N, C-alpha and C positions, 0 to 999 in steps of 0.2 A: 500533459501531466496525467499520470495515473494515480488514482487514490484507491487503496484497498481498505474497505470498511467505510461506507458512506455515513452510517449512523444517522444523526439528525439532519445532516447536510450543512452544518455550520462551517466545518473545515472545508467542505466542498466549495462553499461560497467564497471563503478566503482565498483558496487556490485559484478560483475563477477570476478573481481580481488580479492575480499575479501572473496567470498564464493565458495563452490564447484560447486553448481548449482543454477541458478537464473530462476525463473518462473515469467514472467511479463505479466500483463493483461492490455489491453488498449481498451477503448470504440470506438476509431476512427480507422477504418481499414487502412486509408492512413498513419497514424502515425506508425503503425506496419510495413507496407511495407518499409517505409523510414528507420526506426530503424534497420530492418533486414538487409538491404543493407549496412548500416553503420557498423553494428557489424561484418558482414562477411568480409567487406573490411579491417577491423582492426583485423581480426583473433580472434574474441571473439566468442568461440564456445560452451561454457557451459551455454547457455541461451536458454530458450524456451519462445517464444512470442505467445500470444493468444489474439484474439479479444473477448471482452466480457464486461459485465457491472458488476462491483464488487458490485453494490447495490443489485443485484439479487442473489438468491440461484442458484448455478450452478450445473449441473448434477454430480452424484457421480463419473462418469468415468473421469471427468475433473480434471486436476492437481490443479485447483483452487476451487474444491468442498469443502464444509464445513467440510468434514471428514478429509481432508488433513491438517497436522500440519507442522509448519515451525519454524526453529531456529530464523529467523529474518523476519520481515515484515516492508517494507518501503512504506508509503502512501504519494504520491507526490502531493496531493491536500489537502485542509483543510476539516475538518468535524465540524459540530456544537457540536457534542458529539461523543465519540468513542463507537460504538455498542459493547456490551459484546461478541457478536458472533465472532467478529474479534479477541478479546483477547483470546477467547477459541481456536483459531487456532494456538496459540503459543505452542511449546513444553515446558516442564519444564525448566526454565532458559532462555527461548526464549525472544526476545525483539522486541517491536513494536515502530517505530518512526512515529509520526503524528503531524500535526498542528491542534489545537483544539480551538474553540471559535466562537465568533460573531464579525465581524469587527466593530470597529477598535481594539477590545480587543481579541487578539489571542496569543497563545503560542505554542512553540514546546514542545512536551512531549516525554519521553522515558518510555514505560510501560514494565516492566519485570514480567514474570510469576514466582512466587515464590513457588507456591503450585498448586494442581489441581484446586482449586477454590479461589486462592489469587493472587493479582497482586500488584506490587509496581509502583507508578506513580511518575516520577521525572520531574519537570519543568526545561527546559533547557534555553530558552530565549523567549523574546517577538518578534513577527513578524506578518505579515499579508500575506495571500495567498488566491487565489480564491478557492471556494469549488470544490470538485470532482463533476462531472456531476451526477445528480440524488441524491446528498447528501446535497443539499442546505438547509439552516435553514428554518424551517417553521415559518410563521408569527404567533406570539403569541397573538397579539392584533391588531385589525383593527377598524377604525371608520366607 
């Protein structure tokens, strides 16, 4: 399982109960420190936390590199659109949970990889969430 946006580590702990191994990436180092302490205090040991920017291509030796594939990906911030490169990181049958759109029109989506180059997108519910850092929507028109 890959989690993008560790935050407090609460969702990380939930994912760790559901998956064999969780890799979580967070752009803010202080969030990682706090989450690590909380996870250890609660005996959640099947988690790897890393500081990094999911908007960047990470080095191949990183567990978060573009070559690494995951059965599940949970993105904890919104995106204006889902980059295909993130869908490519799913294993066959893998699922990606993400909030997509432009405020106030956003929706939770579940994207499932059905073939090497095919995905099924299911709309789950409407919501609104702040964008991931460095993934903000670009202005399409300005005066």
